[in-house]
MDAnalysis code that builds the backbone (N, CA, C; Angstrom):
import MDAnalysis as mda
import numpy as np

u = mda.Universe.empty(657, n_residues=219, atom_resindex=np.repeat(np.arange(219), 3), trajectory=True)
u.add_TopologyAttr("name", ["N", "CA", "C"] * 219)
u.add_TopologyAttr("resid", np.arange(1, 220))
u.add_TopologyAttr("resname", ["MET", "ASP", "ASN", "PHE", "SER", "ASP", "LYS", "GLU", "LYS", "GLU", "HIS", "LYS", "ASN", "MET", "SER", "SER", "GLU", "GLU", "GLY", "ARG", "ASP", "LEU", "LEU", "ALA", "LEU", "SER", "LEU", "SER", "ASN", "ASN", "GLN", "SER", "THR", "LEU", "SER", "SER", "SER", "THR", "SER", "THR", "SER", "ALA", "LYS", "ILE", "SER", "SER", "ARG", "SER", "ARG", "GLY", "ASN", "ARG", "ARG", "SER", "THR", "GLU", "GLN", "LYS", "GLY", "LYS", "ILE", "ILE", "THR", "PRO", "PRO", "PHE", "PRO", "TRP", "ALA", "LYS", "ASP", "GLN", "ARG", "ALA", "THR", "VAL", "TYR", "SER", "SER", "LYS", "GLU", "LEU", "LEU", "GLN", "LYS", "ASN", "ILE", "PHE", "THR", "ILE", "THR", "GLY", "MET", "VAL", "HIS", "CYS", "LYS", "SER", "CYS", "GLU", "ARG", "LYS", "PHE", "GLU", "LEU", "GLY", "PHE", "ASP", "LEU", "GLN", "GLU", "LYS", "LEU", "ILE", "GLU", "LEU", "ARG", "GLN", "PHE", "ILE", "GLN", "ARG", "ASN", "LYS", "ALA", "THR", "MET", "HIS", "ASP", "ARG", "ALA", "PRO", "ARG", "VAL", "TRP", "VAL", "SER", "PRO", "VAL", "LEU", "PRO", "LYS", "CYS", "GLU", "PHE", "CYS", "GLY", "GLU", "GLU", "ASN", "SER", "ALA", "LYS", "PRO", "PHE", "PHE", "GLY", "ASP", "THR", "LYS", "LYS", "LYS", "ALA", "ILE", "ASN", "TRP", "LEU", "PHE", "LEU", "LEU", "LEU", "GLY", "GLN", "MET", "LEU", "GLY", "CYS", "CYS", "THR", "LEU", "ASN", "GLN", "LEU", "LYS", "TYR", "PHE", "CYS", "LYS", "HIS", "ASN", "ARG", "ARG", "HIS", "ARG", "THR", "GLY", "ALA", "LYS", "ASP", "ARG", "LEU", "LEU", "TYR", "SER", "THR", "TYR", "VAL", "GLN", "LEU", "CYS", "LYS", "GLN", "LEU", "ALA", "PRO", "GLU", "TRP", "PHE", "PRO"])
u.atoms.positions = np.array([
    [-6.049, -66.332, -284.259],
    [-4.944, -65.825, -283.453],
    [-4.201, -64.740, -284.190],
    [-3.922, -65.006, -285.480],
    [-3.216, -64.010, -286.289],
    [-4.051, -62.763, -286.455],
    [-5.397, -62.985, -286.642],
    [-6.273, -61.831, -286.799],
    [-6.288, -60.982, -285.543],
    [-6.306, -61.689, -284.396],
    [-6.299, -60.964, -283.129],
    [-5.006, -60.174, -282.961],
    [-3.899, -60.827, -283.360],
    [-2.587, -60.175, -283.244],
    [-2.522, -58.951, -284.136],
    [-3.074, -59.094, -285.355],
    [-3.050, -57.948, -286.278],
    [-3.890, -56.804, -285.745],
    [-5.048, -57.166, -285.180],
    [-5.919, -56.128, -284.628],
    [-5.272, -55.442, -283.436],
    [-4.580, -56.270, -282.619],
    [-3.900, -55.705, -281.445],
    [-2.819, -54.728, -281.875],
    [-2.044, -55.142, -282.927],
    [-0.983, -54.263, -283.434],
    [-1.565, -52.971, -283.973],
    [-2.692, -53.130, -284.712],
    [-3.339, -51.950, -285.297],
    [-3.819, -51.008, -284.203],
    [-4.370, -51.596, -283.118],
    [-4.865, -50.791, -282.000],
    [-3.718, -50.039, -281.326],
    [-2.573, -50.776, -281.159],
    [-1.401, -50.156, -280.533],
    [-0.867, -49.010, -281.383],
    [-0.842, -49.236, -282.720],
    [-0.355, -48.187, -283.615],
    [-1.239, -46.954, -283.555],
    [-2.562, -47.206, -283.517],
    [-3.503, -46.098, -283.437],
    [-3.337, -45.350, -282.124],
    [-3.145, -46.113, -281.049],
    [-2.953, -45.485, -279.731],
    [-1.695, -44.646, -279.723],
    [-0.644, -45.214, -280.379],
    [0.627, -44.492, -280.428],
    [0.485, -43.204, -281.214],
    [-0.215, -43.292, -282.349],
    [-0.420, -42.106, -283.175],
    [-1.277, -41.081, -282.449],
    [-2.312, -41.569, -281.771],
    [-3.171, -40.663, -281.014],
    [-2.381, -39.980, -279.906],
    [-1.482, -40.801, -279.313],
    [-0.640, -40.236, -278.254],
    [0.241, -39.127, -278.788],
    [0.818, -39.392, -279.987],
    [1.670, -38.363, -280.593],
    [0.853, -37.134, -280.944],
    [-0.345, -37.373, -281.492],
    [-1.214, -36.249, -281.847],
    [-1.619, -35.452, -280.604],
    [-1.909, -36.190, -279.520],
    [-2.310, -35.542, -278.276],
    [-1.156, -34.722, -277.709],
    [0.059, -35.312, -277.813],
    [1.239, -34.607, -277.333],
    [1.467, -33.349, -278.156],
    [1.282, -33.521, -279.493],
    [1.457, -32.362, -280.372],
    [0.437, -31.285, -280.055],
    [-0.809, -31.712, -279.818],
    [-1.867, -30.768, -279.485],
    [-1.575, -30.078, -278.159],
    [-1.080, -30.888, -277.203],
    [-0.755, -30.346, -275.883],
    [0.347, -29.303, -275.983],
    [1.391, -29.647, -276.783],
    [2.498, -28.707, -276.966],
    [2.016, -27.446, -277.653],
    [1.140, -27.665, -278.674],
    [0.608, -26.516, -279.399],
    [-0.182, -25.615, -278.468],
    [-1.029, -26.242, -277.622],
    [-1.821, -25.458, -276.670],
    [-0.931, -24.737, -275.666],
    [0.113, -25.468, -275.218],
    [1.048, -24.863, -274.260],
    [1.767, -23.677, -274.873],
    [2.199, -23.877, -276.156],
    [2.893, -22.791, -276.840],
    [1.975, -21.605, -277.034],
    [0.700, -21.923, -277.388],
    [-0.276, -20.852, -277.580],
    [-0.508, -20.109, -276.279],
    [-0.656, -20.916, -275.180],
    [-0.868, -20.308, -273.861],
    [0.337, -19.489, -273.455],
    [1.551, -20.092, -273.699],
    [2.784, -19.394, -273.357],
    [2.924, -18.122, -274.159],
    [2.597, -18.230, -275.484],
    [2.676, -17.054, -276.344],
    [1.726, -15.975, -275.872],
    [0.498, -16.415, -275.521],
    [-0.504, -15.463, -275.032],
    [-0.054, -14.831, -273.736],
    [0.514, -15.708, -272.849],
    [0.996, -15.212, -271.551],
    [2.140, -14.237, -271.736],
    [3.072, -14.616, -272.674],
    [4.218, -13.742, -272.940],
    [3.766, -12.413, -273.508],
    [2.788, -12.500, -274.452],
    [2.255, -11.281, -275.060],
    [1.606, -10.395, -274.014],
    [0.816, -11.047, -273.119],
    [0.150, -10.286, -272.049],
    [1.172, -9.654, -271.123],
    [2.213, -10.477, -270.776],
    [3.268, -9.960, -269.893],
    [3.994, -8.798, -270.540],
    [4.248, -8.940, -271.871],
    [4.943, -7.875, -272.593],
    [4.128, -6.595, -272.582],
    [2.775, -6.776, -272.773],
    [1.906, -5.601, -272.766],
    [1.900, -4.934, -271.400],
    [1.827, -5.779, -270.335],
    [1.825, -5.242, -268.969],
    [3.140, -4.545, -268.680],
    [4.265, -5.228, -269.116],
    [5.587, -4.643, -268.889],
    [5.724, -3.315, -269.611],
    [5.248, -3.303, -270.891],
    [5.318, -2.072, -271.679],
    [4.481, -0.973, -271.048],
    [3.278, -1.383, -270.565],
    [2.393, -0.416, -269.920],
    [3.024, 0.121, -268.639],
    [3.680, -0.789, -267.887],
    [4.331, -0.384, -266.635],
    [5.453, 0.598, -266.897],
    [6.248, 0.285, -267.981],
    [7.338, 1.200, -268.325],
    [6.791, 2.557, -268.727],
    [5.692, 2.521, -269.508],
    [5.074, 3.777, -269.934],
    [4.574, 4.577, -268.755],
    [3.913, 3.876, -267.808],
    [3.414, 4.556, -266.608],
    [4.550, 5.108, -265.779],
    [5.654, 4.313, -265.700],
    [6.801, 4.756, -264.920],
    [7.424, 5.995, -265.541],
    [7.558, 5.980, -266.888],
    [8.114, 7.156, -267.566],
    [7.219, 8.365, -267.363],
    [5.900, 8.124, -267.435],
    [4.944, 9.217, -267.241],
    [5.053, 9.783, -265.838],
    [5.190, 8.873, -264.848],
    [5.319, 9.307, -263.456],
    [6.603, 10.081, -263.253],
    [7.708, 9.564, -263.857],
    [8.994, 10.247, -263.734],
    [8.925, 11.627, -264.368],
    [8.242, 11.711, -265.530],
    [8.120, 12.991, -266.223],
    [7.325, 13.982, -265.384],
    [6.225, 13.473, -264.772],
    [5.418, 14.335, -263.921],
    [6.225, 14.818, -262.731],
    [7.109, 13.922, -262.216],
    [7.926, 14.284, -261.064],
    [8.921, 15.377, -261.389],
    [9.307, 15.467, -262.670],
    [10.281, 16.478, -263.071],
    [9.623, 17.834, -263.305],
    [8.353, 17.832, -263.602],
    [7.644, 19.081, -263.883],
    [7.053, 19.643, -262.597],
    [7.328, 20.909, -262.336],
    [6.821, 21.572, -261.138],
    [6.137, 22.879, -261.530],
    [5.410, 23.435, -260.597],
    [4.860, 24.776, -260.802],
    [5.993, 25.773, -260.594],
    [6.326, 26.589, -261.588],
    [7.444, 27.530, -261.438],
    [7.267, 28.403, -260.196],
    [8.258, 28.420, -259.292],
    [8.132, 29.207, -258.065],
    [8.299, 30.709, -258.280],
    [8.865, 31.089, -259.426],
    [9.083, 32.505, -259.751],
    [8.853, 32.714, -261.248],
    [8.566, 33.940, -261.660],
    [8.360, 34.206, -263.095],
    [9.604, 33.917, -263.932],
    [10.773, 33.951, -263.318],
    [12.030, 33.726, -264.044],
    [12.486, 32.265, -263.958],
    [11.700, 31.426, -263.293],
    [12.034, 30.003, -263.179],
    [11.194, 29.187, -264.152],
    [11.772, 28.106, -264.656],
    [11.044, 27.213, -265.554],
    [10.281, 26.167, -264.743],
    [9.523, 25.325, -265.460],
    [8.756, 24.291, -264.774],
    [9.572, 23.020, -264.547],
    [10.890, 23.152, -264.641],
    [11.801, 22.067, -264.303],
    [12.611, 22.495, -263.086],
    [12.921, 21.555, -262.238],
    [13.610, 21.872, -260.998],
    [14.974, 22.508, -261.259],
    [15.284, 23.525, -260.456],
    [16.595, 24.179, -260.497],
    [16.964, 24.658, -261.904],
    [16.007, 25.261, -262.593],
    [16.231, 25.749, -263.958],
    [15.600, 27.123, -264.134],
    [16.351, 28.028, -264.777],
    [15.847, 29.390, -265.003],
    [15.882, 29.722, -266.495],
    [15.144, 30.750, -266.869],
    [15.147, 31.223, -268.254],
    [16.448, 31.959, -268.557],
    [16.778, 32.033, -269.826],
    [17.946, 32.807, -270.241],
    [17.623, 34.293, -270.125],
    [18.657, 35.111, -270.065],
    [18.450, 36.560, -269.950],
    [17.684, 37.092, -271.163],
    [17.948, 36.513, -272.329],
    [17.237, 36.939, -273.539],
    [15.742, 36.662, -273.406],
    [15.403, 35.479, -272.903],
    [13.990, 35.122, -272.717],
    [13.331, 36.016, -271.668],
    [14.077, 36.326, -270.612],
    [13.527, 37.170, -269.542],
    [13.234, 38.581, -270.045],
    [14.148, 39.120, -270.838],
    [13.933, 40.463, -271.386],
    [12.737, 40.471, -272.341],
    [12.577, 39.379, -273.088],
    [11.415, 39.269, -273.980],
    [10.112, 39.207, -273.188],
    [10.203, 38.682, -271.964],
    [9.033, 38.611, -271.087],
    [8.862, 39.891, -270.261],
    [9.706, 40.886, -270.560],
    [9.681, 42.158, -269.820],
    [9.991, 41.984, -268.332],
    [10.880, 41.050, -268.045],
    [11.359, 40.852, -266.672],
    [12.749, 41.477, -266.586],
    [12.843, 42.571, -265.870],
    [14.103, 43.315, -265.785],
    [14.699, 43.309, -264.375],
    [13.877, 43.012, -263.387],
    [14.334, 43.014, -261.999],
    [14.039, 41.662, -261.361],
    [15.038, 41.122, -260.694],
    [14.901, 39.833, -260.013],
    [14.887, 40.092, -258.507],
    [13.833, 39.680, -257.856],
    [13.674, 39.967, -256.428],
    [13.793, 38.707, -255.577],
    [14.087, 38.938, -254.294],
    [14.183, 37.827, -253.347],
    [14.116, 38.345, -251.926],
    [13.806, 37.466, -250.997],
    [13.706, 37.844, -249.590],
    [15.053, 37.680, -248.890],
    [15.371, 38.675, -248.057],
    [16.598, 38.619, -247.256],
    [16.252, 38.881, -245.794],
    [17.182, 38.493, -244.943],
    [16.980, 38.621, -243.494],
    [18.223, 39.257, -242.888],
    [18.054, 40.368, -242.193],
    [19.195, 41.069, -241.600],
    [19.701, 40.313, -240.368],
    [20.974, 40.022, -240.351],
    [21.566, 39.312, -239.218],
    [21.678, 40.207, -237.995],
    [21.620, 41.518, -238.222],
    [21.768, 42.469, -237.116],
    [20.428, 42.816, -236.464],
    [19.512, 43.391, -237.234],
    [18.217, 43.806, -236.665],
    [17.129, 42.752, -236.839],
    [17.453, 41.694, -237.582],
    [16.544, 40.559, -237.795],
    [15.270, 40.917, -238.565],
    [15.306, 42.013, -239.280],
    [14.158, 42.373, -240.120],
    [14.264, 41.631, -241.454],
    [13.130, 41.308, -242.029],
    [13.082, 40.686, -243.353],
    [12.550, 41.707, -244.352],
    [13.097, 41.691, -245.544],
    [12.605, 42.591, -246.584],
    [12.950, 42.041, -247.964],
    [12.260, 42.562, -248.963],
    [12.493, 42.136, -250.344],
    [13.572, 43.001, -250.975],
    [14.491, 42.340, -251.643],
    [15.596, 43.032, -252.305],
    [15.523, 42.748, -253.799],
    [15.769, 43.764, -254.618],
    [15.709, 43.586, -256.065],
    [17.051, 43.827, -256.733],
    [17.362, 43.013, -257.746],
    [18.590, 43.170, -258.526],
    [18.225, 43.482, -259.971],
    [18.893, 44.475, -260.546],
    [18.719, 44.766, -261.963],
    [19.380, 43.647, -262.765],
    [18.611, 42.967, -263.581],
    [19.090, 41.791, -264.305],
    [20.325, 42.083, -265.145],
    [20.245, 43.090, -266.004],
    [21.355, 43.363, -266.919],
    [22.588, 43.881, -266.189],
    [22.366, 44.724, -265.199],
    [23.488, 45.276, -264.436],
    [24.247, 44.183, -263.692],
    [23.516, 43.310, -263.024],
    [24.153, 42.242, -262.251],
    [24.788, 41.192, -263.154],
    [24.196, 41.002, -264.326],
    [24.762, 40.049, -265.274],
    [26.125, 40.532, -265.765],
    [26.239, 41.828, -266.013],
    [27.520, 42.413, -266.428],
    [28.554, 42.264, -265.313],
    [28.145, 42.541, -264.076],
    [29.053, 42.409, -262.927],
    [29.555, 40.973, -262.796],
    [28.644, 40.027, -262.963],
    [29.004, 38.618, -262.834],
    [29.996, 38.207, -263.909],
    [29.742, 38.648, -265.137],
    [30.640, 38.277, -266.230],
    [32.028, 38.891, -266.025],
    [32.068, 40.122, -265.609],
    [33.353, 40.774, -265.366],
    [34.135, 40.071, -264.261],
    [33.429, 39.660, -263.211],
    [34.094, 38.955, -262.116],
    [34.680, 37.632, -262.604],
    [33.900, 36.889, -263.392],
    [34.369, 35.598, -263.894],
    [35.575, 35.779, -264.808],
    [35.528, 36.787, -265.676],
    [36.647, 37.037, -266.587],
    [37.926, 37.382, -265.826],
    [37.782, 38.105, -264.714],
    [38.957, 38.490, -263.920],
    [39.542, 37.318, -263.130],
    [38.693, 36.372, -262.746],
    [39.139, 35.342, -261.804],
    [39.158, 33.911, -262.336],
    [38.684, 33.698, -263.562],
    [38.545, 32.319, -264.047],
    [39.879, 31.572, -264.123],
    [40.973, 32.276, -264.363],
    [42.277, 31.621, -264.496],
    [42.761, 31.016, -263.187],
    [42.252, 31.517, -262.075],
    [42.710, 31.034, -260.764],
    [41.687, 30.137, -260.059],
    [40.567, 29.866, -260.698],
    [39.518, 29.082, -260.026],
    [39.837, 27.587, -259.971],
    [40.312, 27.015, -261.065],
    [40.656, 25.585, -261.105],
    [39.501, 24.700, -260.630],
    [38.318, 24.952, -261.164],
    [37.113, 24.169, -260.844],
    [36.695, 24.264, -259.385],
    [37.136, 25.302, -258.710],
    [36.729, 25.540, -257.321],
    [36.237, 26.982, -257.185],
    [35.185, 27.161, -256.410],
    [34.661, 28.510, -256.196],
    [35.666, 29.337, -255.405],
    [35.901, 30.593, -255.798],
    [36.815, 31.457, -255.039],
    [36.242, 31.762, -253.654],
    [37.095, 32.253, -252.778],
    [36.703, 32.507, -251.392],
    [35.495, 33.434, -251.292],
    [35.441, 34.450, -252.152],
    [34.346, 35.418, -252.078],
    [33.001, 34.792, -252.468],
    [33.024, 33.693, -253.207],
    [31.785, 32.967, -253.503],
    [31.406, 32.043, -252.351],
    [32.410, 31.462, -251.712],
    [32.154, 30.559, -250.586],
    [31.608, 31.332, -249.387],
    [32.214, 32.488, -249.109],
    [31.757, 33.362, -248.010],
    [31.429, 34.727, -248.613],
    [30.266, 34.856, -249.223],
    [29.943, 36.081, -249.973],
    [29.748, 37.312, -249.102],
    [30.064, 38.455, -249.692],
    [29.773, 39.740, -249.051],
    [28.281, 39.996, -249.241],
    [27.585, 40.223, -248.145],
    [26.127, 40.367, -248.193],
    [25.709, 41.818, -248.402],
    [24.506, 42.034, -248.895],
    [24.005, 43.408, -249.084],
    [23.811, 44.128, -247.749],
    [23.692, 45.417, -247.854],
    [23.436, 46.279, -246.695],
    [21.960, 46.199, -246.301],
    [21.694, 46.235, -244.993],
    [20.312, 46.198, -244.517],
    [19.635, 47.537, -244.793],
    [18.443, 47.489, -245.358],
    [17.713, 48.713, -245.687],
    [17.106, 49.378, -244.451],
    [17.053, 48.660, -243.340],
    [16.434, 49.203, -242.133],
    [17.462, 49.758, -241.141],
    [18.425, 48.928, -240.764],
    [19.396, 49.385, -239.762],
    [20.678, 49.926, -240.385],
    [20.850, 49.720, -241.698],
    [22.024, 50.245, -242.384],
    [23.284, 49.427, -242.179],
    [23.160, 48.278, -241.530],
    [24.337, 47.437, -241.269],
    [24.871, 46.854, -242.578],
    [26.191, 47.002, -242.769],
    [26.832, 46.455, -243.967],
    [27.003, 44.936, -243.832],
    [27.054, 44.266, -244.974],
    [27.313, 42.823, -245.005],
    [26.398, 42.067, -244.035],
    [25.119, 42.376, -244.097],
    [24.203, 41.846, -243.082],
    [22.943, 41.176, -243.633],
    [22.522, 41.527, -244.840],
    [21.259, 41.004, -245.379],
    [21.487, 39.654, -246.067],
    [21.181, 38.613, -245.336],
    [21.414, 37.249, -245.819],
    [20.160, 36.698, -246.495],
    [20.317, 35.929, -247.576],
    [19.138, 35.335, -248.224],
    [18.302, 34.553, -247.217],
    [16.998, 34.749, -247.288],
    [16.106, 34.089, -246.333],
    [15.529, 32.821, -246.959],
    [15.821, 31.689, -246.335],
    [15.306, 30.410, -246.814],
    [14.099, 29.949, -245.995],
    [14.144, 30.165, -244.694],
    [13.049, 29.729, -243.833],
    [12.778, 28.247, -244.024],
    [11.527, 27.899, -244.266],
    [11.170, 26.501, -244.520],
    [10.972, 26.245, -246.014],
    [11.663, 27.034, -246.834],
    [11.549, 26.891, -248.294],
    [11.982, 25.499, -248.747],
    [11.152, 24.874, -249.567],
    [11.526, 23.584, -250.138],
    [12.591, 23.803, -251.206],
    [13.400, 22.785, -251.424],
    [14.496, 22.911, -252.385],
    [14.002, 23.298, -253.776],
    [12.841, 22.775, -254.166],
    [12.342, 23.071, -255.516],
    [11.900, 24.528, -255.656],
    [11.788, 25.248, -254.524],
    [11.345, 26.648, -254.561],
    [12.472, 27.624, -254.233],
    [13.714, 27.155, -254.278],
    [14.854, 28.043, -254.024],
    [14.968, 29.059, -255.158],
    [15.274, 30.295, -254.790],
    [15.358, 31.396, -255.760],
    [16.774, 31.444, -256.354],
    [17.065, 30.498, -257.236],
    [18.424, 30.327, -257.753],
    [18.943, 31.554, -258.501],
    [18.112, 32.172, -259.298],
    [18.572, 33.316, -260.091],
    [18.907, 34.508, -259.200],
    [18.105, 34.739, -258.190],
    [18.374, 35.818, -257.237],
    [19.720, 35.590, -256.551],
    [19.977, 34.361, -256.142],
    [21.241, 34.027, -255.472],
    [22.427, 34.171, -256.425],
    [22.218, 33.808, -257.690],
    [23.295, 33.931, -258.677],
    [23.658, 35.389, -258.913],
    [22.661, 36.219, -259.186],
    [22.931, 37.627, -259.499],
    [23.541, 38.365, -258.314],
    [23.161, 37.974, -257.100],
    [23.747, 38.594, -255.909],
    [25.054, 37.938, -255.508],
    [25.474, 36.915, -256.286],
    [26.670, 36.124, -255.989],
    [26.637, 35.659, -254.531],
    [25.457, 35.116, -254.142],
    [25.243, 34.650, -252.774],
    [24.909, 33.160, -252.719],
    [25.264, 32.420, -253.756],
    [25.004, 30.985, -253.754],
    [25.764, 30.274, -252.641],
    [26.815, 30.906, -252.151],
    [27.587, 30.334, -251.043],
    [26.789, 30.245, -249.755],
    [25.652, 30.941, -249.690],
    [24.775, 30.873, -248.510],
    [23.952, 29.588, -248.504],
    [23.956, 28.861, -249.609],
    [23.235, 27.587, -249.675],
    [23.970, 26.526, -248.861],
    [23.211, 25.584, -248.341],
    [23.819, 24.460, -247.637],
    [24.382, 23.473, -248.656],
    [25.175, 22.551, -248.174],
    [25.742, 21.532, -249.052],
    [24.634, 20.696, -249.692],
    [23.604, 20.374, -248.919],
    [22.488, 19.584, -249.450],
    [21.724, 20.335, -250.533],
    [21.589, 21.639, -250.381],
    [20.904, 22.438, -251.401],
    [21.709, 22.473, -252.695],
    [23.023, 22.570, -252.572],
    [23.881, 22.554, -253.760],
    [23.844, 21.183, -254.433],
    [23.819, 20.130, -253.626],
    [23.723, 18.774, -254.182],
    [22.406, 18.603, -254.936],
    [21.356, 19.185, -254.404],
    [20.044, 19.127, -255.060],
    [20.126, 19.783, -256.435],
    [20.737, 20.957, -256.497],
    [20.873, 21.647, -257.782],
    [21.672, 20.794, -258.764],
    [22.807, 20.284, -258.301],
    [23.669, 19.494, -259.180],
    [22.961, 18.222, -259.650],
    [22.185, 17.618, -258.773],
    [21.443, 16.403, -259.135],
    [20.490, 16.669, -260.293],
    [19.736, 17.742, -260.214],
    [18.725, 18.020, -261.234],
    [19.307, 18.695, -262.479],
    [20.607, 18.963, -262.450],
    [21.279, 19.480, -263.642],
    [22.357, 18.518, -264.129],
    [22.283, 17.286, -263.602],
    [23.185, 16.214, -264.027],
    [24.657, 16.588, -263.876],
    [24.956, 17.157, -262.749],
    [26.341, 17.487, -262.414],
    [26.784, 16.573, -261.276],
    [28.094, 16.372, -261.158],
    [28.609, 15.546, -260.064],
    [28.211, 16.149, -258.723],
    [27.784, 15.270, -257.800],
    [27.323, 15.747, -256.499],
    [28.290, 15.390, -255.376],
    [29.472, 14.924, -255.740],
    [30.458, 14.577, -254.723],
    [31.554, 15.636, -254.696],
    [32.269, 15.680, -253.586],
    [33.366, 16.632, -253.472],
    [33.095, 17.693, -252.428],
    [34.074, 18.554, -252.238],
    [33.971, 19.629, -251.251],
    [32.960, 20.678, -251.706],
    [32.533, 21.499, -250.765],
    [31.514, 22.501, -251.067],
    [31.981, 23.473, -252.147],
    [33.267, 23.839, -252.140],
    [33.714, 24.814, -253.139],
    [33.628, 24.257, -254.560],
    [33.750, 22.935, -254.713],
    [33.599, 22.325, -256.042],
    [32.130, 22.310, -256.479],
    [31.249, 21.939, -255.557],
    [29.818, 21.935, -255.876],
    [29.329, 23.351, -256.157],
    [29.851, 24.290, -255.408],
    [29.471, 25.693, -255.596],
    [29.932, 26.192, -256.961],
    [31.134, 25.820, -257.343],
    [31.655, 26.193, -258.662],
    [30.763, 25.616, -259.767],
    [30.402, 24.335, -259.631],
    [29.537, 23.687, -260.626],
    [28.185, 24.378, -260.720],
    [27.663, 24.794, -259.571],
    [26.363, 25.468, -259.542],
    [26.432, 26.815, -260.259],
    [27.489, 27.575, -260.001],
    [27.665, 28.861, -260.689],
    [27.772, 28.661, -262.202],
    [28.593, 27.704, -262.602],
    [28.806, 27.472, -264.038],
    [27.505, 27.059, -264.723],
    [26.777, 26.127, -264.109],
    [25.552, 25.639, -264.734],
    [24.485, 26.722, -264.806],
    [24.361, 27.531, -263.756],
    [23.384, 28.624, -263.782],
    [23.757, 29.674, -264.828],
    [25.045, 29.921, -264.970],
    [25.492, 30.862, -266.009],
    [25.165, 30.323, -267.397],
    [25.283, 29.009, -267.576],
    [24.943, 28.401, -268.864],
    [23.456, 28.547, -269.164],
    [22.641, 28.472, -268.115],
    [21.202, 28.648, -268.301],
    [20.868, 30.108, -268.606],
    [21.465, 31.002, -267.834],
    [21.137, 32.422, -267.950],
    [21.774, 33.075, -269.168],
    [23.007, 32.713, -269.453],
    [23.740, 33.346, -270.559],
    [24.444, 32.284, -271.404],
    [23.693, 31.475, -272.145],
    [24.305, 30.410, -272.950],
    [25.291, 30.933, -273.987],
    [25.155, 32.201, -274.345],
    [26.079, 32.777, -275.333],
    [27.497, 32.906, -274.786],
    [27.658, 32.798, -273.481],
    [28.999, 32.825, -272.892],
    [29.757, 31.534, -273.167],
    [29.037, 30.499, -273.580],
    [29.642, 29.175, -273.752],
    [29.393, 28.675, -275.173],
    [30.046, 29.298, -276.150],
    [29.816, 28.929, -277.561],
    [30.322, 27.518, -277.858],
])
């Protein structure tokens, strides 16, 4: 009887130890599986983030719509870079409100840049972060066909926002011809506030384009 009892106790102890060992093995396997799963998830997550960053980067890069535009949305080269590239004239399409003819208009880069700087120097004290009236409702060029003054308006047609001729509009001081949505698009891709009245967005657009074109103005 005692021998049987001792054997029974020994069997129970062995079962208990085996149970603990099995539990330990199970936990170890679970931890290994969990670790492997976590590692796999981390790799997938890291890969997803990498793919997302790559996709976002690709989304930011575009085919430059003009020789004076960069491969980033709503961004132009500086005047120094343009002169080094032998780009002296900036052209764009306009549409006469009177005779309805379309034609290409060219602006001398250096001449218009001087005009723009002089205008800003004369009026900056009264702007208060808002575009002046002449920027909101710009005076338009004369039509080359019918001779009508204040008639040649920038032609957008079905132009996509990423293909807007920002530098041409800046040099002609005709950014006010842009819609509110077009100005918001520019501000979005230049990390500027996109809320507020049109004259505020227009002011931000002028300032940011000037920083791109003539960074030396903003030491």
